[in-house]
N, CA and C atoms as a LAMMPS dump frame, in Angstrom:
ITEM: TIMESTEP
0
ITEM: NUMBER OF ATOMS
264
ITEM: BOX BOUNDS ff ff ff
-5.0000000000000000e+02 5.0000000000000000e+02
-5.0000000000000000e+02 5.0000000000000000e+02
-5.0000000000000000e+02 5.0000000000000000e+02
ITEM: ATOMS id mol type element x y z
1 1 1 N 0.898 10.176 -7.411
2 1 2 C 1.419 8.995 -6.99
3 1 3 C 0.485 8.465 -5.736
4 2 1 N -0.254 9.26 -4.946
5 2 2 C -0.988 8.757 -4.029
6 2 3 C -2.226 8.129 -4.577
7 3 1 N -2.84 8.893 -5.455
8 3 2 C -4.131 8.331 -6.102
9 3 3 C -3.989 7.139 -6.569
10 4 1 N -3.028 6.716 -7.314
11 4 2 C -3.117 5.155 -7.765
12 4 3 C -2.888 4.377 -6.74
13 5 1 N -2.08 4.624 -5.919
14 5 2 C -1.737 3.659 -4.587
15 5 3 C -3.309 3.467 -4.105
16 6 1 N -4.106 4.584 -3.834
17 6 2 C -5.202 4.338 -3.149
18 6 3 C -6.289 3.537 -3.94
19 7 1 N -6.253 3.582 -5.221
20 7 2 C -6.89 2.934 -6.15
21 7 3 C -6.654 1.454 -6.077
22 8 1 N -5.521 1.059 -6.172
23 8 2 C -5.047 -0.296 -6.072
24 8 3 C -5.379 -0.792 -4.634
25 9 1 N -5.219 -0.141 -3.532
26 9 2 C -5.579 -0.635 -2.349
27 9 3 C -7.171 -0.63 -2.335
28 10 1 N -7.686 0.027 -2.696
29 10 2 C -9.295 -0.142 -2.498
30 10 3 C -9.768 -1.054 -3.451
31 11 1 N -9.468 -1.268 -4.503
32 11 2 C -9.57 -2.502 -5.41
33 11 3 C -9.376 -3.557 -4.828
34 12 1 N -8.241 -3.793 -4.134
35 12 2 C -8.049 -5.004 -3.353
36 12 3 C -8.961 -5.33 -2.117
37 13 1 N -9.042 -4.276 -1.535
38 13 2 C -10.107 -4.529 -0.418
39 13 3 C -11.573 -4.973 -0.91
40 14 1 N -12.029 -4.279 -2.153
41 14 2 C -13.421 -4.672 -2.576
42 14 3 C -13.192 -6.132 -2.992
43 15 1 N -11.962 -6.5 -3.794
44 15 2 C -12.03 -7.79 -4.227
45 15 3 C -11.955 -9.062 -3.366
46 16 1 N -11.313 -8.912 -2.042
47 16 2 C -11.141 -9.989 -1.109
48 16 3 C -12.317 -9.406 0.151
49 17 1 N -13.308 -10.156 0.134
50 17 2 C -14.556 -9.706 1.002
51 17 3 C -14.677 -10.746 2.249
52 18 1 N -13.644 -11.91 2.215
53 18 2 C -13.887 -12.785 3.448
54 18 3 C -12.458 -13.31 3.656
55 19 1 N -12.077 -13.53 4.858
56 19 2 C -10.86 -14.061 5.384
57 19 3 C -11.127 -15.588 4.985
58 20 1 N -10.021 -16.267 4.352
59 20 2 C -9.963 -17.764 4.363
60 20 3 C -10.209 -18.282 5.668
61 21 1 N -10.95 -19.581 5.81
62 21 2 C -11.307 -20.292 6.85
63 21 3 C -10.193 -20.595 7.617
64 22 1 N -10.177 -20.485 8.883
65 22 2 C -9.029 -20.662 9.823
66 22 3 C -8.097 -19.749 9.775
67 23 1 N -8.189 -18.551 9.142
68 23 2 C -6.983 -17.581 9.078
69 23 3 C -7.23 -16.631 10.463
70 24 1 N -6.289 -16.487 11.136
71 24 2 C -6.087 -15.541 12.451
72 24 3 C -5.973 -14.22 12.01
73 25 1 N -5.012 -13.913 10.945
74 25 2 C -4.797 -12.657 10.541
75 25 3 C -4.778 -12.691 9.188
76 26 1 N -5.221 -11.645 8.353
77 26 2 C -5.198 -11.597 6.919
78 26 3 C -4.486 -10.221 6.655
79 27 1 N -3.403 -10.484 6
80 27 2 C -2.564 -9.144 5.506
81 27 3 C -2.573 -9.04 4.131
82 28 1 N -2.473 -7.792 3.66
83 28 2 C -2.492 -7.374 2.171
84 28 3 C -1.212 -6.74 1.979
85 29 1 N -0.6 -7.347 0.829
86 29 2 C 0.845 -6.821 0.534
87 29 3 C 0.593 -6.292 -1.086
88 30 1 N 0.834 -4.949 -1.188
89 30 2 C 0.533 -4.172 -2.226
90 30 3 C 1.993 -3.904 -3.022
91 31 1 N 2.284 -4.441 -4.139
92 31 2 C 3.481 -4.294 -4.921
93 31 3 C 3.262 -3.021 -5.641
94 32 1 N 4.052 -1.932 -5.216
95 32 2 C 4.046 -0.682 -5.837
96 32 3 C 5.118 -0.468 -6.561
97 33 1 N 5.224 -1.142 -8.06
98 33 2 C 6.258 -1.117 -8.613
99 33 3 C 6.134 -0.521 -9.935
100 34 1 N 5.219 -0.942 -10.806
101 34 2 C 5.011 -0.9 -12.337
102 34 3 C 5.412 0.593 -12.829
103 35 1 N 4.628 1.413 -11.933
104 35 2 C 4.704 2.821 -12.507
105 35 3 C 5.985 3.249 -12.357
106 36 1 N 6.778 2.971 -11.153
107 36 2 C 8.328 3.343 -11.184
108 36 3 C 9.185 3.108 -12.263
109 37 1 N 9.034 2.054 -12.682
110 37 2 C 9.897 1.372 -13.788
111 37 3 C 9.968 2.43 -15.068
112 38 1 N 8.761 3.117 -15.356
113 38 2 C 8.636 3.783 -16.71
114 38 3 C 8.565 5.393 -16.213
115 39 1 N 8.601 5.72 -14.891
116 39 2 C 8.441 6.986 -14.459
117 39 3 C 9.945 7.624 -13.933
118 40 1 N 10.037 8.726 -13.657
119 40 2 C 11.241 9.386 -13.021
120 40 3 C 11.045 9.002 -11.448
121 41 1 N 12.113 9.213 -10.73
122 41 2 C 11.959 8.965 -9.092
123 41 3 C 11.043 9.868 -8.614
124 42 1 N 10.456 9.279 -7.475
125 42 2 C 9.397 10.012 -6.901
126 42 3 C 10.032 10.913 -5.674
127 43 1 N 11.241 10.872 -5.174
128 43 2 C 11.635 11.509 -4.164
129 43 3 C 11.904 13.084 -4.705
130 44 1 N 11.365 13.792 -3.705
131 44 2 C 11.361 15.217 -4.048
132 44 3 C 11.718 15.957 -2.629
133 45 1 N 11.655 17.193 -2.599
134 45 2 C 11.781 17.81 -1.296
135 45 3 C 10.822 17.537 -0.404
136 46 1 N 11.256 16.927 0.617
137 46 2 C 10.225 16.248 1.664
138 46 3 C 9.058 15.429 1.344
139 47 1 N 9.196 14.549 0.211
140 47 2 C 8.21 13.578 -0.335
141 47 3 C 8.599 12.615 -1.075
142 48 1 N 8.557 11.348 -0.559
143 48 2 C 9.011 10.193 -1.045
144 48 3 C 8.046 9.106 -0.969
145 49 1 N 8.47 7.846 -0.986
146 49 2 C 7.635 6.711 -0.824
147 49 3 C 6.903 6.638 0.505
148 50 1 N 7.699 6.703 1.585
149 50 2 C 6.992 6.919 2.853
150 50 3 C 6.006 7.91 3.043
151 51 1 N 6.191 9.169 2.488
152 51 2 C 5.188 10.089 2.72
153 51 3 C 3.927 9.782 1.815
154 52 1 N 4.279 8.985 0.555
155 52 2 C 3.031 8.737 -0.136
156 52 3 C 2.136 7.592 0.406
157 53 1 N 2.779 6.737 1.156
158 53 2 C 2.253 5.612 1.87
159 53 3 C 1.378 6.374 2.973
160 54 1 N 1.97 7.299 3.764
161 54 2 C 1.215 7.928 4.793
162 54 3 C 0.044 8.718 4.433
163 55 1 N 0.105 9.375 3.16
164 55 2 C -1.077 10.095 2.483
165 55 3 C -2.028 9.143 2.259
166 56 1 N -1.699 7.92 1.683
167 56 2 C -2.543 6.887 1.215
168 56 3 C -3.432 6.404 2.493
169 57 1 N -2.74 6.262 3.615
170 57 2 C -3.247 5.718 4.756
171 57 3 C -4.113 6.847 5.462
172 58 1 N -3.919 7.9 5.374
173 58 2 C -4.813 8.821 5.75
174 58 3 C -6.093 8.839 4.762
175 59 1 N -6.104 8.603 3.604
176 59 2 C -7.144 8.669 2.8
177 59 3 C -8.081 7.359 3.048
178 60 1 N -7.251 6.301 3.112
179 60 2 C -8.005 4.813 3.239
180 60 3 C -8.574 4.722 4.763
181 61 1 N -7.826 5.448 5.605
182 61 2 C -8.592 5.291 7.131
183 61 3 C -8.683 3.966 7.601
184 62 1 N -9.738 3.584 8.146
185 62 2 C -9.964 2.282 8.784
186 62 3 C -10.735 1.542 7.778
187 63 1 N -11.111 1.851 6.667
188 63 2 C -12.02 1.14 5.746
189 63 3 C -11.187 0.19 4.885
190 64 1 N -10.598 -0.92 5.779
191 64 2 C -9.727 -1.762 5.03
192 64 3 C -10.374 -3.318 4.912
193 65 1 N -11.583 -3.279 5.149
194 65 2 C -12.421 -4.5 4.771
195 65 3 C -11.925 -5.621 5.78
196 66 1 N -11.518 -6.669 5.185
197 66 2 C -11.338 -7.89 5.853
198 66 3 C -9.829 -7.964 6.591
199 67 1 N -8.884 -7.068 5.983
200 67 2 C -7.547 -7.108 6.336
201 67 3 C -7.215 -6.633 7.765
202 68 1 N -6.301 -7.195 8.523
203 68 2 C -5.781 -6.685 9.642
204 68 3 C -4.777 -5.919 9.485
205 69 1 N -3.575 -6.129 8.526
206 69 2 C -2.71 -5.276 8.145
207 69 3 C -2.556 -5.028 6.577
208 70 1 N -2.173 -3.863 6.321
209 70 2 C -1.7 -3.632 4.82
210 70 3 C -0.459 -3.088 4.62
211 71 1 N 0.421 -3.554 3.793
212 71 2 C 1.852 -3.35 3.677
213 71 3 C 1.886 -2.888 2.196
214 72 1 N 2.972 -2.102 1.974
215 72 2 C 3.099 -1.747 0.495
216 72 3 C 4.51 -1.909 0.207
217 73 1 N 5.06 -2.804 -0.641
218 73 2 C 6.194 -3.072 -1.085
219 73 3 C 6.968 -2.351 -2.174
220 74 1 N 7.893 -1.711 -1.925
221 74 2 C 8.776 -1.041 -3.03
222 74 3 C 9.966 -1.54 -3.315
223 75 1 N 9.974 -2.178 -4.466
224 75 2 C 11.198 -2.983 -5.009
225 75 3 C 12.152 -2.159 -5.543
226 76 1 N 11.898 -0.98 -5.803
227 76 2 C 13.021 -0.177 -6.737
228 76 3 C 13.658 0.587 -5.792
229 77 1 N 13.506 0.989 -4.522
230 77 2 C 14.497 1.587 -3.55
231 77 3 C 15.651 0.914 -3.269
232 78 1 N 16.713 1.704 -2.637
233 78 2 C 17.547 0.941 -2.444
234 78 3 C 17.509 -0.073 -1.216
235 79 1 N 17.768 -1.261 -1.299
236 79 2 C 17.458 -2.291 -0.373
237 79 3 C 16.265 -2.83 -0.424
238 80 1 N 15.098 -2.314 -1.186
239 80 2 C 13.927 -2.798 -0.954
240 80 3 C 13.282 -2.533 0.206
241 81 1 N 12.204 -1.646 -0.008
242 81 2 C 11.435 -1.45 1.453
243 81 3 C 9.984 -1.936 1.452
244 82 1 N 9.503 -2.009 2.772
245 82 2 C 8.073 -2.311 2.919
246 82 3 C 7.711 -1.356 3.933
247 83 1 N 6.66 -0.688 3.707
248 83 2 C 5.993 0.294 4.438
249 83 3 C 4.471 -0.317 4.958
250 84 1 N 4.235 0.035 6.265
251 84 2 C 3.103 -0.202 6.484
252 84 3 C 1.976 0.745 6.404
253 85 1 N 0.989 0.453 5.833
254 85 2 C -0.323 1.581 5.428
255 85 3 C -1.378 1.416 6.586
256 86 1 N -1.686 0.048 6.994
257 86 2 C -2.539 -0.115 8.028
258 86 3 C -2.126 -1.213 8.891
259 87 1 N -2.331 -0.978 10.286
260 87 2 C -2.611 0.229 10.879
261 87 3 C -1.56 1.101 10.89
262 88 1 N -1.799 2.419 11.21
263 88 2 C -0.777 3.359 11.142
264 88 3 C 0.018 3.4 12.536
């Protein structure tokens, strides 16, 4: 589940190469939902969405292109959650 998240984030970083004019901060919000609709829940022993985002953050590091912050939105958790991927 970490590999697909990294792939999506890296694809978005590659797609957006410049901040829009007049933009002070540029944030990326990744919707992390399609796979969860069709697969079993990811919460296991000591590993869930928060841990997946932490692992992806470690892999992505500071190679975030034009983005000042990156968030991951998970709509299938109770209460819908947003996790910060960058900066950690």
